[in-house]
All heavy atoms as TSV, in Angstrom:
chain	resi	resn	atom	element	x	y	z
A	1	MET	N	N	-4.460	-7.031	18.539
A	1	MET	CA	C	-4.463	-6.656	17.135
A	1	MET	C	C	-3.022	-6.394	16.701
A	1	MET	O	O	-2.298	-5.650	17.345
A	1	MET	CB	C	-5.332	-5.409	16.951
A	1	MET	CG	C	-5.537	-5.017	15.514
A	1	MET	SD	S	-6.524	-3.518	15.344
A	1	MET	CE	C	-8.109	-4.205	14.963
A	2	SER	N	N	-2.624	-7.011	15.600
A	2	SER	CA	C	-1.243	-6.858	15.128
A	2	SER	C	C	-1.038	-5.483	14.486
A	2	SER	O	O	-2.000	-4.771	14.169
A	2	SER	CB	C	-0.912	-7.955	14.123
A	2	SER	OG	O	-1.623	-7.745	12.931
A	3	ASN	N	N	0.219	-5.142	14.291
A	3	ASN	CA	C	0.533	-3.848	13.673
A	3	ASN	C	C	-0.012	-3.763	12.258
A	3	ASN	O	O	-0.508	-2.712	11.843
A	3	ASN	CB	C	2.041	-3.616	13.662
A	3	ASN	CG	C	2.548	-3.182	15.022
A	3	ASN	OD1	O	1.778	-2.728	15.858
A	3	ASN	ND2	N	3.830	-3.327	15.242
A	4	ASN	N	N	0.090	-4.866	11.487
A	4	ASN	CA	C	-0.427	-4.848	10.116
A	4	ASN	C	C	-1.940	-4.649	10.098
A	4	ASN	O	O	-2.458	-3.958	9.227
A	4	ASN	CB	C	-0.054	-6.142	9.391
A	4	ASN	CG	C	1.414	-6.188	9.035
A	4	ASN	OD1	O	2.077	-5.160	8.976
A	4	ASN	ND2	N	1.933	-7.378	8.817
A	5	ALA	N	N	-2.636	-5.236	11.042
A	5	ALA	CA	C	-4.091	-5.068	11.109
A	5	ALA	C	C	-4.450	-3.625	11.464
A	5	ALA	O	O	-5.419	-3.072	10.929
A	5	ALA	CB	C	-4.689	-6.035	12.125
A	6	LYS	N	N	-3.680	-3.015	12.343
A	6	LYS	CA	C	-3.921	-1.612	12.707
A	6	LYS	C	C	-3.696	-0.700	11.502
A	6	LYS	O	O	-4.470	0.234	11.255
A	6	LYS	CB	C	-3.007	-1.194	13.851
A	6	LYS	CG	C	-3.359	-1.824	15.173
A	6	LYS	CD	C	-2.370	-1.404	16.231
A	6	LYS	CE	C	-2.590	-2.152	17.515
A	6	LYS	NZ	N	-1.601	-1.826	18.542
A	7	ILE	N	N	-2.642	-0.979	10.749
A	7	ILE	CA	C	-2.353	-0.169	9.568
A	7	ILE	C	C	-3.448	-0.332	8.530
A	7	ILE	O	O	-3.899	0.640	7.917
A	7	ILE	CB	C	-0.973	-0.542	8.993
A	7	ILE	CG1	C	0.127	-0.106	9.959
A	7	ILE	CG2	C	-0.757	0.073	7.627
A	7	ILE	CD1	C	1.495	-0.633	9.616
A	8	ALA	N	N	-3.914	-1.566	8.339
A	8	ALA	CA	C	-4.982	-1.819	7.367
A	8	ALA	C	C	-6.280	-1.125	7.787
A	8	ALA	O	O	-6.968	-0.522	6.955
A	8	ALA	CB	C	-5.211	-3.317	7.224
A	9	ALA	N	N	-6.612	-1.188	9.065
A	9	ALA	CA	C	-7.829	-0.533	9.549
A	9	ALA	C	C	-7.728	0.986	9.383
A	9	ALA	O	O	-8.696	1.649	8.992
A	9	ALA	CB	C	-8.075	-0.895	11.009
A	10	GLY	N	N	-6.562	1.544	9.661
A	10	GLY	CA	C	-6.361	2.972	9.472
A	10	GLY	C	C	-6.457	3.371	8.011
A	10	GLY	O	O	-7.023	4.414	7.672
A	11	GLY	N	N	-5.923	2.546	7.127
A	11	GLY	CA	C	-6.013	2.817	5.690
A	11	GLY	C	C	-7.443	2.794	5.191
A	11	GLY	O	O	-7.845	3.629	4.374
A	12	VAL	N	N	-8.225	1.848	5.682
A	12	VAL	CA	C	-9.640	1.776	5.293
A	12	VAL	C	C	-10.384	3.009	5.791
A	12	VAL	O	O	-11.187	3.602	5.059
A	12	VAL	CB	C	-10.285	0.481	5.835
A	12	VAL	CG1	C	-11.789	0.513	5.686
A	12	VAL	CG2	C	-9.710	-0.723	5.117
A	13	ALA	N	N	-10.108	3.424	7.026
A	13	ALA	CA	C	-10.775	4.608	7.574
A	13	ALA	C	C	-10.414	5.859	6.777
A	13	ALA	O	O	-11.295	6.668	6.439
A	13	ALA	CB	C	-10.387	4.782	9.044
A	14	VAL	N	N	-9.147	6.021	6.456
A	14	VAL	CA	C	-8.718	7.186	5.670
A	14	VAL	C	C	-9.349	7.145	4.287
A	14	VAL	O	O	-9.794	8.165	3.754
A	14	VAL	CB	C	-7.173	7.252	5.592
A	14	VAL	CG1	C	-6.716	8.262	4.564
A	14	VAL	CG2	C	-6.604	7.576	6.948
A	15	GLY	N	N	-9.400	5.958	3.683
A	15	GLY	CA	C	-10.018	5.819	2.367
A	15	GLY	C	C	-11.483	6.205	2.367
A	15	GLY	O	O	-11.966	6.882	1.458
A	16	LEU	N	N	-12.210	5.792	3.400
A	16	LEU	CA	C	-13.635	6.148	3.490
A	16	LEU	C	C	-13.826	7.649	3.688
A	16	LEU	O	O	-14.720	8.254	3.093
A	16	LEU	CB	C	-14.300	5.371	4.620
A	16	LEU	CG	C	-14.479	3.875	4.373
A	16	LEU	CD1	C	-15.012	3.187	5.627
A	16	LEU	CD2	C	-15.388	3.633	3.196
A	17	ILE	N	N	-12.969	8.251	4.503
A	17	ILE	CA	C	-13.056	9.702	4.708
A	17	ILE	C	C	-12.762	10.440	3.407
A	17	ILE	O	O	-13.440	11.413	3.056
A	17	ILE	CB	C	-12.105	10.144	5.839
A	17	ILE	CG1	C	-12.626	9.625	7.185
A	17	ILE	CG2	C	-11.955	11.654	5.881
A	17	ILE	CD1	C	-11.658	9.781	8.327
A	18	LEU	N	N	-11.748	9.966	2.669
A	18	LEU	CA	C	-11.419	10.607	1.392
A	18	LEU	C	C	-12.554	10.472	0.386
A	18	LEU	O	O	-12.811	11.391	-0.389
A	18	LEU	CB	C	-10.136	10.009	0.811
A	18	LEU	CG	C	-8.830	10.422	1.491
A	18	LEU	CD1	C	-7.664	9.659	0.891
A	18	LEU	CD2	C	-8.608	11.908	1.374
A	19	LEU	N	N	-13.213	9.318	0.373
A	19	LEU	CA	C	-14.326	9.127	-0.558
A	19	LEU	C	C	-15.476	10.090	-0.269
A	19	LEU	O	O	-16.165	10.546	-1.178
A	19	LEU	CB	C	-14.824	7.680	-0.506
A	19	LEU	CG	C	-13.971	6.673	-1.260
A	19	LEU	CD1	C	-14.482	5.262	-1.006
A	19	LEU	CD2	C	-13.968	6.962	-2.741
A	20	ILE	N	N	-15.684	10.393	0.997
A	20	ILE	CA	C	-16.758	11.323	1.369
A	20	ILE	C	C	-16.346	12.765	1.083
A	20	ILE	O	O	-17.134	13.565	0.591
A	20	ILE	CB	C	-17.112	11.138	2.867
A	20	ILE	CG1	C	-17.741	9.759	3.080
A	20	ILE	CG2	C	-18.051	12.231	3.344
A	20	ILE	CD1	C	-17.898	9.375	4.528
A	21	TRP	N	N	-15.086	13.095	1.374
A	21	TRP	CA	C	-14.628	14.476	1.330
A	21	TRP	C	C	-14.219	14.922	-0.068
A	21	TRP	O	O	-14.432	16.083	-0.443
A	21	TRP	CB	C	-13.453	14.615	2.299
A	21	TRP	CG	C	-13.005	16.016	2.531
A	21	TRP	CD1	C	-13.771	17.082	2.877
A	21	TRP	CD2	C	-11.677	16.496	2.432
A	21	TRP	NE1	N	-12.995	18.186	3.002
A	21	TRP	CE2	C	-11.705	17.857	2.730
A	21	TRP	CE3	C	-10.474	15.905	2.125
A	21	TRP	CZ2	C	-10.563	18.639	2.735
A	21	TRP	CZ3	C	-9.342	16.679	2.135
A	21	TRP	CH2	C	-9.393	18.020	2.431
A	22	LEU	N	N	-13.632	14.033	-0.875
A	22	LEU	CA	C	-13.145	14.384	-2.206
A	22	LEU	C	C	-13.982	13.687	-3.274
A	22	LEU	O	O	-14.684	12.726	-2.985
A	22	LEU	CB	C	-11.687	13.924	-2.361
A	22	LEU	CG	C	-10.643	14.605	-1.494
A	22	LEU	CD1	C	-9.303	13.900	-1.643
A	22	LEU	CD2	C	-10.497	16.059	-1.843
A	23	PRO	N	N	-13.899	14.138	-4.513
A	23	PRO	CA	C	-14.527	13.377	-5.603
A	23	PRO	C	C	-13.898	11.988	-5.697
A	23	PRO	O	O	-12.743	11.791	-5.306
A	23	PRO	CB	C	-14.228	14.188	-6.858
A	23	PRO	CG	C	-13.762	15.503	-6.391
A	23	PRO	CD	C	-13.280	15.363	-4.992
A	24	TRP	N	N	-14.625	11.034	-6.245
A	24	TRP	CA	C	-14.157	9.643	-6.247
A	24	TRP	C	C	-12.847	9.476	-7.001
A	24	TRP	O	O	-11.990	8.701	-6.607
A	24	TRP	CB	C	-15.225	8.708	-6.814
A	24	TRP	CG	C	-15.476	8.902	-8.277
A	24	TRP	CD1	C	-16.364	9.757	-8.854
A	24	TRP	CD2	C	-14.779	8.254	-9.334
A	24	TRP	NE1	N	-16.265	9.668	-10.211
A	24	TRP	CE2	C	-15.307	8.748	-10.541
A	24	TRP	CE3	C	-13.782	7.296	-9.400
A	24	TRP	CZ2	C	-14.861	8.332	-11.782
A	24	TRP	CZ3	C	-13.331	6.874	-10.638
A	24	TRP	CH2	C	-13.877	7.388	-11.811
A	25	TRP	N	N	-12.652	10.227	-8.090
A	25	TRP	CA	C	-11.437	10.051	-8.881
A	25	TRP	C	C	-10.211	10.580	-8.138
A	25	TRP	O	O	-9.121	10.042	-8.263
A	25	TRP	CB	C	-11.580	10.703	-10.253
A	25	TRP	CG	C	-11.912	12.159	-10.207
A	25	TRP	CD1	C	-13.143	12.711	-10.220
A	25	TRP	CD2	C	-10.984	13.245	-10.106
A	25	TRP	NE1	N	-13.060	14.078	-10.135
A	25	TRP	CE2	C	-11.744	14.436	-10.074
A	25	TRP	CE3	C	-9.598	13.323	-10.062
A	25	TRP	CZ2	C	-11.153	15.684	-9.972
A	25	TRP	CZ3	C	-9.019	14.585	-9.964
A	25	TRP	CH2	C	-9.791	15.735	-9.926
A	26	ALA	N	N	-10.384	11.649	-7.360
A	26	ALA	CA	C	-9.255	12.202	-6.602
A	26	ALA	C	C	-8.842	11.245	-5.487
A	26	ALA	O	O	-7.647	11.019	-5.258
A	26	ALA	CB	C	-9.623	13.566	-6.035
A	27	SER	N	N	-9.820	10.666	-4.804
A	27	SER	CA	C	-9.480	9.724	-3.743
A	27	SER	C	C	-8.867	8.451	-4.322
A	27	SER	O	O	-7.972	7.867	-3.716
A	27	SER	CB	C	-10.698	9.412	-2.876
A	27	SER	OG	O	-11.789	9.052	-3.656
A	28	LEU	N	N	-9.305	8.036	-5.505
A	28	LEU	CA	C	-8.713	6.869	-6.148
A	28	LEU	C	C	-7.250	7.138	-6.515
A	28	LEU	O	O	-6.385	6.282	-6.320
A	28	LEU	CB	C	-9.507	6.486	-7.395
A	28	LEU	CG	C	-9.021	5.263	-8.144
A	28	LEU	CD1	C	-9.223	4.018	-7.290
A	28	LEU	CD2	C	-9.739	5.124	-9.463
A	29	LEU	N	N	-6.972	8.338	-7.013
A	29	LEU	CA	C	-5.587	8.698	-7.326
A	29	LEU	C	C	-4.708	8.678	-6.080
A	29	LEU	O	O	-3.566	8.218	-6.125
A	29	LEU	CB	C	-5.527	10.080	-7.972
A	29	LEU	CG	C	-5.930	10.170	-9.432
A	29	LEU	CD1	C	-5.929	11.622	-9.886
A	29	LEU	CD2	C	-4.983	9.358	-10.287
A	30	ILE	N	N	-5.234	9.159	-4.968
A	30	ILE	CA	C	-4.461	9.183	-3.723
A	30	ILE	C	C	-4.250	7.763	-3.210
A	30	ILE	O	O	-3.141	7.378	-2.827
A	30	ILE	CB	C	-5.156	10.061	-2.670
A	30	ILE	CG1	C	-5.117	11.518	-3.108
A	30	ILE	CG2	C	-4.510	9.885	-1.303
A	30	ILE	CD1	C	-5.963	12.439	-2.274
A	31	ILE	N	N	-5.308	6.955	-3.210
A	31	ILE	CA	C	-5.218	5.597	-2.676
A	31	ILE	C	C	-4.249	4.754	-3.493
A	31	ILE	O	O	-3.495	3.950	-2.950
A	31	ILE	CB	C	-6.627	4.962	-2.608
A	31	ILE	CG1	C	-7.462	5.660	-1.532
A	31	ILE	CG2	C	-6.547	3.472	-2.332
A	31	ILE	CD1	C	-8.929	5.301	-1.565
A	32	LEU	N	N	-4.238	4.913	-4.799
A	32	LEU	CA	C	-3.329	4.141	-5.641
A	32	LEU	C	C	-1.958	4.798	-5.776
A	32	LEU	O	O	-0.952	4.105	-5.959
A	32	LEU	CB	C	-3.941	3.940	-7.034
A	32	LEU	CG	C	-5.210	3.095	-7.088
A	32	LEU	CD1	C	-5.733	3.037	-8.514
A	32	LEU	CD2	C	-4.967	1.716	-6.533
A	33	GLY	N	N	-1.913	6.113	-5.696
A	33	GLY	CA	C	-0.665	6.829	-5.939
A	33	GLY	C	C	0.326	6.771	-4.799
A	33	GLY	O	O	1.537	6.722	-5.031
A	34	VAL	N	N	-0.144	6.756	-3.564
A	34	VAL	CA	C	0.774	6.753	-2.422
A	34	VAL	C	C	1.604	5.467	-2.368
A	34	VAL	O	O	2.835	5.537	-2.261
A	34	VAL	CB	C	0.005	7.018	-1.105
A	34	VAL	CG1	C	0.879	6.764	0.111
A	34	VAL	CG2	C	-0.537	8.433	-1.093
A	35	PRO	N	N	0.986	4.269	-2.465
A	35	PRO	CA	C	1.833	3.063	-2.470
A	35	PRO	C	C	2.754	2.987	-3.694
A	35	PRO	O	O	3.892	2.520	-3.589
A	35	PRO	CB	C	0.837	1.906	-2.478
A	35	PRO	CG	C	-0.434	2.476	-1.982
A	35	PRO	CD	C	-0.425	3.906	-2.399
A	36	ALA	N	N	2.270	3.451	-4.851
A	36	ALA	CA	C	3.104	3.427	-6.049
A	36	ALA	C	C	4.298	4.360	-5.885
A	36	ALA	O	O	5.433	4.008	-6.255
A	36	ALA	CB	C	2.291	3.825	-7.269
A	37	ALA	N	N	4.094	5.531	-5.335
A	37	ALA	CA	C	5.193	6.468	-5.111
A	37	ALA	C	C	6.184	5.911	-4.087
A	37	ALA	O	O	7.398	6.056	-4.252
A	37	ALA	CB	C	4.650	7.811	-4.643
A	38	ALA	N	N	5.672	5.247	-3.057
A	38	ALA	CA	C	6.564	4.650	-2.056
A	38	ALA	C	C	7.409	3.548	-2.675
A	38	ALA	O	O	8.600	3.426	-2.381
A	38	ALA	CB	C	5.741	4.103	-0.893
A	39	TYR	N	N	6.819	2.743	-3.558
A	39	TYR	CA	C	7.570	1.673	-4.223
A	39	TYR	C	C	8.650	2.249	-5.131
A	39	TYR	O	O	9.764	1.743	-5.183
A	39	TYR	CB	C	6.618	0.784	-5.020
A	39	TYR	CG	C	7.307	-0.327	-5.757
A	39	TYR	CD1	C	7.737	-1.457	-5.085
A	39	TYR	CD2	C	7.541	-0.244	-7.121
A	39	TYR	CE1	C	8.380	-2.480	-5.747
A	39	TYR	CE2	C	8.189	-1.270	-7.800
A	39	TYR	CZ	C	8.601	-2.382	-7.112
A	39	TYR	OH	O	9.248	-3.381	-7.776
A	40	LEU	N	N	8.322	3.326	-5.829
A	40	LEU	CA	C	9.288	3.917	-6.756
A	40	LEU	C	C	10.450	4.600	-6.042
A	40	LEU	O	O	11.502	4.812	-6.644
A	40	LEU	CB	C	8.586	4.900	-7.683
A	40	LEU	CG	C	7.629	4.265	-8.689
A	40	LEU	CD1	C	6.888	5.338	-9.463
A	40	LEU	CD2	C	8.374	3.347	-9.633
A	41	THR	N	N	10.289	4.957	-4.770
A	41	THR	CA	C	11.383	5.580	-4.025
A	41	THR	C	C	12.397	4.561	-3.515
A	41	THR	O	O	13.454	4.959	-3.023
A	41	THR	CB	C	10.854	6.398	-2.838
A	41	THR	OG1	O	10.143	5.534	-1.957
A	41	THR	CG2	C	9.960	7.527	-3.292
A	42	LEU	N	N	12.082	3.256	-3.616
A	42	LEU	CA	C	13.015	2.236	-3.151
A	42	LEU	C	C	14.178	2.080	-4.124
A	42	LEU	O	O	14.039	2.293	-5.327
A	42	LEU	CB	C	12.298	0.889	-3.018
A	42	LEU	CG	C	11.191	0.784	-1.980
A	42	LEU	CD1	C	10.521	-0.572	-2.090
A	42	LEU	CD2	C	11.728	0.994	-0.588
A	43	ASP	N	N	15.329	1.686	-3.593
A	43	ASP	CA	C	16.477	1.335	-4.431
A	43	ASP	C	C	16.155	0.047	-5.188
A	43	ASP	O	O	15.311	-0.730	-4.756
A	43	ASP	CB	C	17.710	1.071	-3.568
A	43	ASP	CG	C	18.218	2.317	-2.892
A	43	ASP	OD1	O	17.946	3.416	-3.386
A	43	ASP	OD2	O	18.893	2.162	-1.862
A	44	PRO	N	N	16.853	-0.200	-6.308
A	44	PRO	CA	C	16.622	-1.463	-7.028
A	44	PRO	C	C	16.852	-2.701	-6.162
A	44	PRO	O	O	16.122	-3.685	-6.270
A	44	PRO	CB	C	17.612	-1.399	-8.183
A	44	PRO	CG	C	17.811	0.055	-8.417
A	44	PRO	CD	C	17.723	0.693	-7.063
A	45	SER	N	N	17.837	-2.668	-5.270
A	45	SER	CA	C	18.077	-3.829	-4.404
A	45	SER	C	C	16.929	-4.016	-3.406
A	45	SER	O	O	16.553	-5.148	-3.090
A	45	SER	CB	C	19.402	-3.679	-3.661
A	45	SER	OG	O	19.367	-2.557	-2.809
A	46	GLN	N	N	16.370	-2.916	-2.918
A	46	GLN	CA	C	15.237	-3.011	-1.994
A	46	GLN	C	C	13.993	-3.523	-2.712
A	46	GLN	O	O	13.230	-4.305	-2.150
A	46	GLN	CB	C	14.951	-1.653	-1.365
A	46	GLN	CG	C	16.022	-1.187	-0.419
A	46	GLN	CD	C	15.802	0.237	0.037
A	46	GLN	OE1	O	15.334	1.081	-0.730
A	46	GLN	NE2	N	16.135	0.523	1.281
A	47	ARG	N	N	13.801	-3.108	-3.957
A	47	ARG	CA	C	12.666	-3.618	-4.738
A	47	ARG	C	C	12.801	-5.113	-4.966
A	47	ARG	O	O	11.836	-5.860	-4.853
A	47	ARG	CB	C	12.580	-2.906	-6.082
A	47	ARG	CG	C	12.183	-1.470	-5.991
A	47	ARG	CD	C	12.106	-0.880	-7.371
A	47	ARG	NE	N	12.077	0.576	-7.295
A	47	ARG	CZ	C	12.177	1.368	-8.314
A	47	ARG	NH1	N	12.335	0.874	-9.524
A	47	ARG	NH2	N	12.138	2.672	-8.165
A	48	ARG	N	N	14.029	-5.554	-5.296
A	48	ARG	CA	C	14.276	-6.979	-5.514
A	48	ARG	C	C	13.976	-7.770	-4.245
A	48	ARG	O	O	13.331	-8.820	-4.289
A	48	ARG	CB	C	15.739	-7.179	-5.911
A	48	ARG	CG	C	15.916	-7.878	-7.210
A	48	ARG	CD	C	17.364	-8.170	-7.574
A	48	ARG	NE	N	18.404	-7.398	-6.914
A	48	ARG	CZ	C	18.947	-6.291	-7.413
A	48	ARG	NH1	N	18.546	-5.808	-8.568
A	48	ARG	NH2	N	19.896	-5.666	-6.771
A	49	ARG	N	N	14.441	-7.264	-3.107
A	49	ARG	CA	C	14.204	-7.937	-1.835
A	49	ARG	C	C	12.717	-7.980	-1.506
A	49	ARG	O	O	12.202	-8.986	-1.007
A	49	ARG	CB	C	14.964	-7.214	-0.726
A	49	ARG	CG	C	14.976	-7.989	0.559
A	49	ARG	CD	C	15.731	-7.310	1.676
A	49	ARG	NE	N	16.850	-6.514	1.221
A	49	ARG	CZ	C	17.274	-5.418	1.832
A	49	ARG	NH1	N	16.662	-4.981	2.907
A	49	ARG	NH2	N	18.300	-4.741	1.376
A	50	LEU	N	N	11.994	-6.908	-1.793
A	50	LEU	CA	C	10.557	-6.870	-1.531
A	50	LEU	C	C	9.817	-7.880	-2.403
A	50	LEU	O	O	8.947	-8.607	-1.924
A	50	LEU	CB	C	10.021	-5.461	-1.791
A	50	LEU	CG	C	8.543	-5.235	-1.528
A	50	LEU	CD1	C	8.227	-5.440	-0.060
A	50	LEU	CD2	C	8.135	-3.858	-1.978
A	51	ARG	N	N	10.156	-7.948	-3.688
A	51	ARG	CA	C	9.511	-8.929	-4.573
A	51	ARG	C	C	9.823	-10.349	-4.139
A	51	ARG	O	O	8.949	-11.215	-4.144
A	51	ARG	CB	C	9.968	-8.714	-6.018
A	51	ARG	CG	C	9.299	-7.558	-6.693
A	51	ARG	CD	C	9.515	-7.596	-8.185
A	51	ARG	NE	N	10.930	-7.660	-8.551
A	51	ARG	CZ	C	11.680	-6.600	-8.843
A	51	ARG	NH1	N	11.145	-5.398	-8.814
A	51	ARG	NH2	N	12.944	-6.733	-9.172
A	52	ARG	N	N	11.071	-10.608	-3.739
A	52	ARG	CA	C	11.464	-11.946	-3.326
A	52	ARG	C	C	10.765	-12.338	-2.029
A	52	ARG	O	O	10.387	-13.495	-1.855
A	52	ARG	CB	C	12.977	-11.973	-3.136
A	52	ARG	CG	C	13.566	-13.350	-3.035
A	52	ARG	CD	C	15.057	-13.279	-2.903
A	52	ARG	NE	N	15.410	-11.929	-2.452
A	52	ARG	CZ	C	16.612	-11.426	-2.423
A	52	ARG	NH1	N	17.610	-12.133	-2.796
A	52	ARG	NH2	N	16.839	-10.200	-2.018
A	53	ALA	N	N	10.566	-11.390	-1.114
A	53	ALA	CA	C	9.949	-11.701	0.172
A	53	ALA	C	C	8.463	-11.990	0.025
A	53	ALA	O	O	7.905	-12.744	0.814
A	53	ALA	CB	C	10.158	-10.542	1.136
A	54	THR	N	N	7.812	-11.417	-0.968
A	54	THR	CA	C	6.374	-11.613	-1.088
A	54	THR	C	C	6.011	-12.809	-1.954
A	54	THR	O	O	4.890	-13.271	-1.923
A	54	THR	CB	C	5.699	-10.356	-1.655
A	54	THR	OG1	O	6.286	-10.039	-2.902
A	54	THR	CG2	C	5.839	-9.182	-0.706
A	55	ARG	N	N	6.959	-13.295	-2.753
A	55	ARG	CA	C	6.687	-14.471	-3.577
A	55	ARG	C	C	6.811	-15.727	-2.754
A	55	ARG	O	O	7.702	-15.841	-1.910
A	55	ARG	CB	C	7.679	-14.543	-4.731
A	55	ARG	CG	C	7.157	-13.981	-6.007
A	55	ARG	CD	C	8.029	-14.434	-7.156
A	55	ARG	NE	N	9.434	-14.330	-6.821
A	55	ARG	CZ	C	10.312	-13.612	-7.488
A	55	ARG	NH1	N	9.954	-12.942	-8.543
A	55	ARG	NH2	N	11.582	-13.579	-7.115
A	56	LYS	N	N	5.943	-16.708	-3.018
A	56	LYS	CA	C	6.081	-17.993	-2.338
A	56	LYS	C	C	7.147	-18.816	-3.058
A	56	LYS	O	O	7.118	-18.935	-4.281
A	56	LYS	CB	C	4.754	-18.736	-2.334
A	56	LYS	CG	C	3.716	-18.122	-1.449
A	56	LYS	CD	C	2.488	-18.994	-1.382
A	56	LYS	CE	C	1.493	-18.389	-0.433
A	56	LYS	NZ	N	0.288	-19.178	-0.328
A	57	GLU	N	N	8.062	-19.329	-2.297
A	57	GLU	CA	C	9.129	-20.122	-2.881
A	57	GLU	C	C	8.729	-21.596	-2.860
A	57	GLU	O	O	8.162	-22.087	-1.885
A	57	GLU	CB	C	10.423	-19.937	-2.092
A	57	GLU	CG	C	10.952	-18.530	-2.167
A	57	GLU	CD	C	12.207	-18.372	-1.313
A	57	GLU	OE1	O	12.711	-19.366	-0.802
A	57	GLU	OE2	O	12.645	-17.227	-1.178
A	58	LEU	N	N	9.018	-22.289	-3.945
A	58	LEU	CA	C	8.713	-23.714	-4.016
A	58	LEU	C	C	9.652	-24.489	-3.089
A	58	LEU	O	O	10.806	-24.145	-2.931
A	58	LEU	CB	C	8.876	-24.231	-5.444
A	58	LEU	CG	C	7.884	-23.648	-6.465
A	58	LEU	CD1	C	8.241	-24.144	-7.856
A	58	LEU	CD2	C	6.484	-24.046	-6.104
A	59	GLY	N	N	9.138	-25.531	-2.478
A	59	GLY	CA	C	9.941	-26.366	-1.617
A	59	GLY	C	C	10.047	-25.887	-0.194
A	59	GLY	O	O	10.773	-26.472	0.620
A	60	ARG	N	N	9.361	-24.858	0.179
A	60	ARG	CA	C	9.409	-24.390	1.567
A	60	ARG	C	C	8.076	-24.570	2.232
A	60	ARG	O	O	7.058	-24.486	1.706
A	60	ARG	CB	C	9.781	-22.919	1.618
A	60	ARG	CG	C	11.231	-22.746	1.333
A	60	ARG	CD	C	11.670	-21.384	1.757
A	60	ARG	NE	N	13.108	-21.305	1.588
A	60	ARG	CZ	C	13.866	-20.479	2.244
A	60	ARG	NH1	N	13.346	-19.668	3.104
A	60	ARG	NH2	N	15.136	-20.447	2.043
């Protein structure tokens, strides 16, 4: 199992636990807010590099 698959499985498990333990709106805020906060902490150059790395480039 790759590292990305382990992280995804852990995220799903945490999300399910949060849905059971907290009201649905609170868990939704946490699930959406953590990645958004992590993205906003990046420098502008790091954000540019992240967007460029995830886009498919034509001709490759």
